[in-house]
N, C-alpha and C positions, 0 to 999 in steps of 0.2 A: 714520732711526735716532734723530736728536736729538729729534724730536717724541715718539718712543716712550719715551725716557729721561725726558723731562719729565712725561709722563703717569704713568710708574711712580713718579716722585718725588712727584707730587701724591697718588697713591694711598697711598704710604707715609705721607705726612703725615696723610692722612685717617684711616688706621688708628690712628696714634698719638693723634690728637685724639679719635677715638671711643673708643679704649681708655681714655683719661683720663676721658672722660665716664662710661663704664661703671663704672670704679673709684670715681669721685666719687659716683655715685648709688646704689651698692649699699650694703647694710647692713653696712659694715665700719668698725671703730674701731681705730685704731693706738695701742698703748700702748708708750711708750719707757722705757728704764731706763739708768742709768749702768753703768759697768763694775765693779760690785761686787755681792757676794752679796745684801746687804740690799735694794738697789734692785730687783734682779731678782725677789726673793721678793715684794716689795710689788706689783710690776707684775702678777705672776701671781695674787696674792690678789684684786686689783681685777678683773683680766680674767676669772678663773674665776667670780667672783660675778656679773659682768655677763652672762656667757654663760648662767649658770644661771637668772638672773632675767628675761632679756630674749631677744629674737630677734636681737640684734646679734652679728655675727661679729667676733671680736677677733683682731687680728694683733699679734704681739709683735716689737718691735725691741730686742733685748738688746745689752748691752755697747757702747752707742753712744760711750762715752768719759766724760770728766769732766763736772762739773756744767754748765760753760759750753756744751759741745757739745750736751748734752741740752736745755738751755734754749733755745739758738738753733734747734734742730730744732722745738721747740714753737712758738716765735715765728714761724717761717716756715711753719707748718702741715704740716710733714712728719710730725709725730706729733700726736696729739690729747689724750692723757692721760699724765701722768707722776707718780711720787711724788717729792716734794722736801721741803726742810727750811726752816722759817721763818727762821732766822738766815742761811742761805745766800741766800735770796731777798732779804731786806732789805739785807744788807751787800754781798754779792758782785754781785748783778744790778742793784741800784738805788743803791748807795752811800749808804744811809741808816743811821742809828744805831738799834740795837735797844733794847728796854727789858726789862720783865718778860716772862714767857711770854705773858701775856694781851695786853700791849701789842704784842709782836712779831707775834703772830697777827693782831691787828687791823690793824697796819700792812701785813702781808703781803697781806691781803685788799684793802686800799685800793690798794696799789701795783699789784698784778697786774690789777685791774679796769680800770686805765687802758689796759692793753694787751689788753683783751678776753679776759682769762683769769679763771676763777673758782677761788678757793681754798676748799676745804671745811674743816671743822673737822678737828683732828688725829686721827691713828690712836690716840694716847694716850701715846706714848713720846717721850723726848728722847734723841737720839743725839748727844752732844757730844764734842768732842775731849778727850783726856787724854794723859798720859804713862804708860808702863808700863816698868818695868825689872826685872831679875832680882831675885827675892825675897831671895836671899842677900846681894847687894850692898846692897839697900835696908835690910836689917836691920843689916848691918855699919856702914853710914853713918848710920843713924838717920833715914832719909828717909821722910817721910809726905806732905808737901805740895810744891807747886811751889816755894814759898819755900825750903823745906829743900833741895830739889834745886839751886836756884840757887847755893848755896854750894859745890857740888861739880861743877857742870855742865861745867867745863873738862876734867874727866877722862873725859867721855863723848862718844861719837860717836852722833849721832842718825840713826835711819832713819825717813824720812818720805815719805808719798806726794807725788808731784810737785806736785799741786794745793795741798797744805798749805804747801809751801815758798814759793809765789808769791802766794797769795790774801791780801787785806788783813786778813781776820780770822784768818789763819794765823800762820806762823812769824815774819814781821817784827815785827808788833805784840806777839806773845807774848814774843819775846826782849826787847823794849824794856820791857814791863810788869814782867817778873820779873828783868831784868838777867841773862839767860842767855847764857853764852859757851861754846858747844860746842867740843869738840876738832875736830869735823868734822861735816858733814851729808851724808848720802847719800840721794838721791832714788830711789824705787822704787815699783813697783806695790803696792797694798794687800795682795794675796795673798802677796807675798814677805816682808813685814815680820817675821812671826813666825818664819819659817824663818831669816831673817837674824840675828835676835837669839839664836835657839837655837844657831846655828852660830858665834856670836861675831863676825860681820861688823860688827855694830853693838852698842851697849851699852844703848840706850834707844830706844823707838819712840813715834811719835805714834799711839796707837790710838784706837778709838772705844768709847764706853761699852757699846755693844751687840754688840761683836765676839764671835762664838762661840768664837774661838780662845783667848780669855781663860780659858776653862774647862779647857783642857788644858795650858797652859804655866804654869810656876811664876813668875808675874810679879806685881809689886805695882803696882796702879793708884793713881796719886798724886792728891791732892786739889787742886783749883783754888781755893786758899784766898782769892784776891782776886776770885774770880768773873769772871775775864777773859773766858772764852768765853761767848758769848750762848746763848740757848735755840735748840736745833735740833730742834724738834718736827716729825716727819714728817707729811705730809698729801698728799691728792690735788690736783693742778692739772689743770683741764680747759679746753680752748678753748670760748669762748662759742658758737661756731658748731656745735660738737659737741653741746652741750646744747640748742641750738635744734633741731638735727636729731633728737636722741634725748633728749627731755625726761625720759624714764624713768631716765636716768642719775643724776639727782640723788637720787632716792629710794633707788636701789641703793647708791650710794657713801656715803650718810649712815648706812647700816647698819654701816659700819666705824668710825664715830666712837667714840673711847675704847675700842676693843676690844683694842688691843695695848699691853701695858706693856713696860718695858725687859727684864724677865726673860723674857717670852714671845718678844720679838724676838731676844734673845741666844740662846735655845734653838733657835729656827728657823735662825738663822745657823749655829749649831754643827752642826745636822743636815746641812747642806749642806757646810760647810767641814771638819768633823771626821769625819763619818760617810759622806760621799760620796753622800748622798741627792739625788735630782733635785729641783730647785726646784718643779716642777709638783706633785710628790707632797707636799712640805712645805706648800705653799700649800693644797692640797686638805685635808690633815689639819687644818690650822688652821681652815679654814672649817667643816669638819664638827664639830670639837670646840667651836667657838663657836656651833654651832647655826644657822649661816647657810645651810648647804646640807645635803642628805641624804647 
């Protein structure tokens, strides 16, 4: 009986190993995304274009978590392609200082190359942090910029995504730069922020410049008058081993360079968040309108 169990165990291990080999050797590429609408849309834009232009089978891993979770999954090879942002890569992953948009992109490419990752040129838009508050309050207080807001910030409770509260290029440095003193800070998922401010649970939120929900809520987006937040231009990151296995990926992904501006990305986010459209449909519509697929 003991011998039989040992043989069954060996057979089980062989199945796992062979299964791993089969998965490793088939024409499958895994694209990962963060737990936000924009990241998922970008992953489907890349994936659908790859499937249209090549014989590669794309597998999507959506809603993996925040930026560090997705980054670690890329680093350990669990996923092969992700959309990410230049400022996040330089500051959060590598602890380096950003510069201009061009300098930050160049540094991004240099840094990730050391970890056998290739950064392509950007999709074309910059999705940076901002603050948004009720338009009526902003008008009453005469608030247009972050510096203006600093003078009244003690009256406001901030609603912020959990990641923003902790990351080095997020709330700690932001508060110090502008001498902000909030009445309180509430951490929440990105999808909850707009409902929270609409229902009065918070008074101001850390939104993103490409948020689709900015189109339907009566909020004033404030100006970063000291240019505290660095460039966050979105771009594809690909493992070198994936490019070695599928060299055709480079030509396909380069077709997306400069194709998405902030207005276009905001509109795509709005279609999902405000109108309830499926990300797959929004991604396909964009690719068709851009003339990249039929």
